[in-house]
Every structure is written in structure tokens, then in C-alpha cells.
N, C-alpha and C positions, 0 to 999 in steps of 0.2 A: 884661708879657705882650705878645706880638706881636699885630698886627692880626687875623691869621686865627685866632689862639687866642681872642681876644675874640669873634670871630664865632661860633665853635663854642660857647663858654660861653653867650653870650646866646641863641643859637638853642635850646640845650637847656633853659635856664631858662624862656624864653617859651613853648616848646612844652609843657613840663610844666605850667606855670600854665594854659595854654589847655585842656589835657586835663582838669584838675581842675575848672576853672571851668565847662566844659560839662556836667559830670556832674550838678550839682545842678538846673539848670532842665530838663534833658531826660532824666534818669534814665539807665538802663543804656545806651540807644542813643546818648544824648548823650556818654556816656563813651567809647563805641567810636569815634564820630566825632572826638572830641577827640584820642584816641590815634592815629587815622589822620593828623590834622594834625601830631601830634608826630613821626611817622615821616617826614613830608614835610620838616619843619624839620631833622631829622637829616640827611636826604639833601642839603638845601640847604647845610647847614654843611659837610658833607663835600666837596661841590663847591667851595665857597669856599676850603676848606683846601687841596685839591689845586691849585687855580689859584694861590693865594698862594705855596705852596711851590714850584711850578714856575717862577714868575716870578723868585723870589729865587735859585733854583739857576742859572737862565740868566744873571742879572746877575753872579753870582759867577764863572761860567765865563768870561764875556766880559772881566771885569777881569783874570783870570789870564792870558788869551791875548793882551792888549794888549802890544806891545813897550815895554820900558823904555828908550826912546831917550835920555832925558835922562841916565840913569845911565851908559849906554855912552859918550856924548860926554865926560862928565867923566873917565871912566877913560882914554880916549884921550889927552886933554890932559895928564893926570898922567904917562902913560907917556912921551910925547914930551919932556917936561921932564926926566925922569930920564935920558934917553939923551944921549950926547955929541953935540955939534953936527956933528963931522967925520965922523960915520958916519950920514949921513941915511937915514932909513927909507924903504923903498919905499912908494909910495902904498897906503894902506889901502883895500881893497875896500869899497865902500859897500853895506851890507846893505839889500836891498829891504825895504820895509815889509811886515810880515805882513798878510795879508788877514784882515779880520774874519770870523770864523766865525758865520754867522747861524743855523746849525743848532742845535736844542736838544739838550741832553745826552740820551744814550740812557736814562739812568735815570729821566727825567722824562716821563711819558706826556702826550700831548696832552689838553688839557681836553676832556672829553666822550668821549674814547677813539675813535681811528680815524675821526675826522670825525662821530661820532655826536652828536646833540644832547644837552646835559646834561639836558633835560627827560625823556629816557628813563630816567635814573637816578631821577628823581622818580616816574615812572610805576611802575617796578618796586618802589619802596619802598612805594607805595600798594596794590599787589596783595595783600600779606599781610593788612591790616585789612579790605579788601573781601571776601576769602575768608572771614575770620572772621565778618563780619556774615552772609554767606550761610549758613554752618553754623548760626549761632544761629537764624536764621529757620526753618530746616528743623526744628531741635530744638523750638522753641516752637510752631510752627504745625502740623507734621505728625508729631511724635514719638509713637510708640506707647507707651502706658503712662503718659504724662505727665498731669498734672493738667489738667482741662478744666472750663469753666463753661458749655458749650454743651449744651442739651437739645433734642432733636428726637424726635418720634414721638407716638403716641397713648397714652392711659391704659390700664393693664392691666385685664383684665376680672376683677373680684373680687366675690364675694357678701358684701357688708358686713353684711347683716342676720343672717347666721348666725355671725358671729364670737363666740367664747366670752368670757364675763367682761366684757362691756361695761357701763359705768355708765349707768343709765337714771333716775337721780334728779337732784335739784337740785344746783347748784353750791355749794361748790367741789368739784373733781374731782381728787383726788391721782393720781399715776401708778398704774395697775393692773398689779401684777406677778405675781399668782398664776397667771393664765391667759396671760401674755405668751408663754411658750415655745410654747403651743399655738395662738396666733394668728399666729405668724410664717409658717408654711407657707401658710395661706389668704391671707395678705397678700402673699405672694411676696417675703418679706424673709428675712434671714439673721441668725444669731447669730455675731458677729465677735469674734475675740480682741483686735483693735485697731481703731481708726477707719480706714476706708478713705481713699484719697487720690487715686484716679483721677478720680472725679467729686466735687468739693468746692465746694458752693455753700451760700447761706444765704437764708432768708426770714424774714418777721416775720408773726406772727398775733395779731389782736386778737379777743377774744370779748367781746361787749357784751350784757348782759341788762338790759332796762328802764333803759338809759342808764348803767349801771355796768359797769366792766371786771371780767371774770372772770380770775383769774390762770391763766396757762399755766404749770404748775409746773416746777421744776428736775428734772433726771434722768429725764425721760421717755425711754424706750428705752435706759436704762443699767441693766442688771440686776445687782444685787449689787455696785454701784459699779464694774462692769466688771472685777472681780478674777477672773481665770480660775481661780486657786487655790481660790476659794470657789464656783466654778460660775458666776461672772459672765460677762457678755458685753455687747457693744455692738450696737445695731441701726443700720442705715444712717441712719435718721431718729431724732434725739434732741435733747434740750435739755441745757444745762449750768447754766442759771440761770432765775429766773422773769421774764426780760425779755420773753419771747414770741418769742425768736429760735429758729428751727428750723435745725438743723445737718444738712445732707445730705452725708454723707461715705461714699461707696460705693467698693468695690474694683474696680468695673467700670462702664462707661457704661450708662445706661439711663433709663427714664422713671419718675418717682416722683410721687406725688399727695398732695394734702391729705388725702384719705380714708385713705391708708395711714398718715400721721402720726397722725391722730386715732385710728385703730385701734390703733396702738402705744400711744398714751396710754390707751386703754381707755374711750373715751366714744362713745356712740351718735351717729352722724351720718347724716342723710338730708335730702332736700328738705323734710321735714315736721318733723323734730326735731333738737335738739342736746341730749344728755343727757336730762333730764326736762322740757325746755321744747319743747312742740309747738305747731304752728300751730292757732289758734282765733280766734274773734271778737275783733277788736281786738288780736290777738297775732300779728303777722306774723313770719315768719323770712326774712331776706334775706341774700345773700352778695355780697361785693364783692372785686374784684381791682384793686388800684391805684386804688381810688376809684370803679370803674365796676361797675355791677350785673351780676352773673353769674346767668343764668336756668336754667342746666342743673343736672345732678346735682353737688353740691359735692364729692362724693367723687372726681370725675374732674378736678378742677382740677390741672393739671400744674404742678409746682414749677419756678420759674425764678429765677435769681440776683437777689436783692434785691427780689423781689416783696413787696407788702404785701397781706395777706388780712384781711378783716373779716367775722365772723359776728355779725349784729345780730338780736336777738330782742326783740319788744315795742317799747317806746318807743326811738326811735333817739337818738343823741347829737346835740349841736348840729352837729357836723361829722363826716362819715364819714372815717376815716383813708385817706389815699391814698398816703402815703409814710412811710418810716421814716428816722430820722437815724442813719446807720451810722457816723458819724465817731467817737463815743466808743468803740464796740466794736472798731473797727479791722478789721472783717470786710468 
């Protein structure tokens, strides 16, 4: 393989490996950057190939244009010997040596083209990936209808005390389904045929009574397994398992609260009570957001991505939960 061919092959291989290598440590934008470098390597290889091909073509043309003087001299001697001596030949005109043509063949363009710098080629090759990055930023940051994790605004005004079907007894509290359809309108929530995707975030809730955890059950907010053929539906706020993870999956942006989730669950919640556990002598009821005490109405705690909420009644645990390990869930 010729030198310029090796340059092209090595440039393509090294550029491809670089693009793949950057993908793992930097994710999707690392991959985009790597492919930008790959385009530059392609342009560099093309430049080297054109330069090499042009030089070889020039050399080949020069060799063809050089006079073959040694061959002509030998032919003259052989012709003279073949003629008779009595008929001398007139003196042979001496051919002037041909002038070396230093001009490049018309078919080979000047490297860089019309005096332009070869770096112009590299710059043009990089414009495509740069434009692609700009488009992706617009889609991810400002695209309408795309999934978001940002929540801004104040809690909706809801009369939680009048919600129908709330559990007011002792734990455990299974999901209350009988009155759930009637609670949705007061809670300003919806019955959905499928989980929403515009606002998609997750939180974790711990309920602790006298130092012991109370299970936040599975399938809160999933009515009749979500099977629309059986009259089932999903609520924007729901659970899939008894881990305490709250799934907020809404078809539109908005502000959602801890009170709305507990209302979907069907358990009474206020500053004074959680279910059948109410404030009394030696029986405090406290609320925490990411390990910090919350002194307002717990129903108005706005849900944010990966927040940790704790409702603690009576004897507190040795340590108030402040974070949740999201690694195993992948959320």
C-alpha cells in the first residue's frame, strides 16, 4: 500500500477509536466530540492524500518530458556506420535541449485549492458536528413536550380535611381504592390511561411511628392494575413497590405535593395527625425534608427530584433519614 493510502487508513482507524473511547467517560456529548475529531481526521487524511497524489503526478510528468538524449546519440552513431563513407552526411542539426516544464499538470489541483489554507478544509469538516451539538442542546434544553425534572411554583390550594375515604386508624394502611375516583377532582389530579412522561421525577418517603418504619405500600395510585379494559387507570402520583419510592409521572408540567400523594394513598395527613396517630403529650409529630425539619403544613411540601421525606411520630429513630440510595433502583 502506498504512503498516502496508509495515511488514510491509519487516520480512519485512529479517529474511529477516539470517537468510541470518548463515548464512555463523557456520555453522549463525549461521543459527539469524538465524532467531531473523527471528521477532522478524515479531512486531514483527504488533504494528505491529495498532496501525495499531486506530487507523484508531477514527478511522473517531469520524467516523461525529459529528453532521451542518450538514446538519440546511440541512434545517430548506428546510422552513420550504416552509411557509405563516400557519401558523407550533412551535419546533423543539434537539437536544443528541452526546457523543463515546472508547471503542474492541469488535472492536479493545488494543495489547499487556489491558494487557500488547508485548514479551511478542516474548519468546514468541523462545522457539521458543531451544528449537530447546537441542535441537540436546543432539543434537550428548550424542547416543548420533552421530559423535564424541573419543578417551580407554589403548592395548589386543596382542602385536605374534606377528602372522602381517608384512613384515620392505626397503621398499616393499604391503598384506599373505593373512594379514589372521588378524591381525584378535589386533589386536582387525573385518571390516566398510561403514565405521563412530560414531568417524570421520583422521591422517597419514610413513615416512622415510635421508631419503627411503616410500609408505604405498592400500587398506590394504580387503580385496577391500570387496566383500562377493566376500568383501571393511573394517577400522576403512584408507587410500583413497597420501597417508599414515589413516582411522579405527569402528562404536563406542574407543581405536585406530598399531601396530594398521601391523599391518593388514602391516609389522613395534617400538622396534627398521620392516620390515627395524633399529637399528644410525649407524642410529637415532626416532618423532615432531606433531613431538615419542616415546620409548615406537610401537605404543601412540593415534590422535587430525589428528595427524601420523613414523617416521624412519637419516639424518633437513632438517625433521621436525609438521603436515599437511588443506585439500585436506577431512577
